[in-house]
C-alpha positions in Angstrom: 0.0 0.0 0.0 1.4 3.4 -1.0 0.6 6.3 1.2 1.4 10.0 0.8 1.6 12.5 3.5 -0.8 15.4 3.2 0.7 18.8 3.8 -1.7 21.5 5.1 -1.2 25.3 4.8 0.1 26.9 8.0 -2.3 28.7 10.2 -1.5 32.2 8.9 -2.0 31.0 5.2 -5.2 29.2 6.1 -6.7 32.3 7.7 -5.7 34.5 4.8 -7.1 32.1 2.3 -10.3 31.9 4.2 -10.6 35.7 4.3 -10.1 35.8 0.6 -13.2 33.8 -0.1 -15.2 37.0 0.7 -15.8 39.7 -1.9 -13.8 42.4 0.0 -10.9 40.6 1.7 -8.8 42.6 4.1 -5.6 40.6 3.7 -3.6 39.6 0.7 -3.3 36.1 -0.7 -0.2 34.7 1.0 3.1 34.4 -0.8 3.3 31.3 -2.9 -0.4 31.0 -3.3 -2.4 31.8 -6.5 -6.1 32.4 -6.8 -7.5 30.3 -9.6 -9.9 32.1 -12.0 -11.9 29.3 -13.4 -14.1 31.7 -15.3 -11.5 31.6 -18.1 -9.5 28.6 -19.4 -6.5 28.6 -21.7 -6.8 25.5 -23.9 -3.4 24.4 -25.1 -1.8 27.6 -23.8 -3.8 29.7 -26.2 -6.0 32.7 -25.8 -8.4 32.7 -22.8 -12.0 31.6 -23.4 -15.0 31.8 -21.1 -15.3 28.6 -19.1 -17.8 28.9 -16.3 -18.9 32.5 -16.3 -18.3 35.4 -14.0 -20.3 33.9 -11.1 -18.8 30.5 -11.3 -18.0 30.4 -7.6 -21.1 32.2 -6.1 -24.7 31.5 -5.3 -27.1 34.3 -4.9 -30.6 34.5 -3.5 -33.7 35.9 -5.4 -32.7 39.4 -4.3 -29.3 39.1 -5.9 -27.4 38.9 -2.6 -24.5 36.5 -2.4 -25.3 33.8 0.1 -22.5 31.3 -0.6 -19.1 31.7 -2.3 -15.8 29.9 -2.6 -12.4 30.5 -4.1 -9.8 28.0 -5.2 -6.1 28.6 -4.4 -3.0 26.7 -5.6 0.4 26.6 -4.1 2.5 24.9 -6.8 5.7 24.9 -4.8 4.1 22.8 -2.0 1.7 20.9 -4.2 -1.4 22.2 -2.4 -4.9 23.1 -3.5 -7.4 24.8 -1.2 -11.1 25.3 -1.7 -12.0 28.2 0.7 -15.7 28.8 1.4 -16.9 32.0 2.9 -18.4 31.9 6.4 -21.8 32.7 7.7 -22.7 36.3 6.9 -26.2 35.9 5.4 -29.3 35.1 7.4 -29.8 31.8 5.4 -26.2 30.8 6.5 -27.0 31.3 10.2 -30.3 29.5 9.9 -28.6 26.6 8.2 -25.8 26.6 10.8 -28.4 26.2 13.6 -30.7 23.7 11.9 -28.4 21.4 10.1 -24.8 22.3 10.7 -24.7 24.3 7.4 -25.4 21.5 5.1 -28.4 23.1 3.4 -26.3 26.1 2.5 -23.5 23.9 1.2 -25.9 22.0 -1.0 -26.8 25.3 -2.8 -23.2 25.6 -4.0 -22.0 22.0 -4.0 -22.5 21.4 -7.8 -20.4 24.5 -8.6 -17.6 23.4 -6.3 -17.8 19.9 -7.8 -17.5 21.4 -11.3 -14.5 23.4 -10.2 -12.9 20.3 -8.8 -13.5 18.3 -12.0 -12.0 21.2 -14.0 -8.8 21.1 -11.8 -8.6 17.3 -12.3 -8.7 17.8 -16.0 -6.1 20.5 -16.1 -2.8 18.9 -17.1 -0.6 21.6 -15.6 -1.9 21.2 -12.1 
């Protein structure tokens, strides 16, 4: 059986990446980390083309307010990929936290996160 050791970001990097899943982050992405923009792909290294659209990582309610959002970060040096989901700052988030540990809110954006994961798996340079 082959096993590999999983390396996690340090605490500072983890907190900074978490903060950057909000629309207006107050800290920069840590050194060595890159925010992935999956709204554009570059097939065969060519010109960028629309892949998922501008809201590929957000879910909004009927009023247009963002309820759920995530970002994808890559640290190529340490071979790490992080999916960072914003915390509870909408009423629906808090309701879901109290009623079902946040699962109903996660289900609203799960398909988008899965699509992003599949896109990363298909990317030969990652």
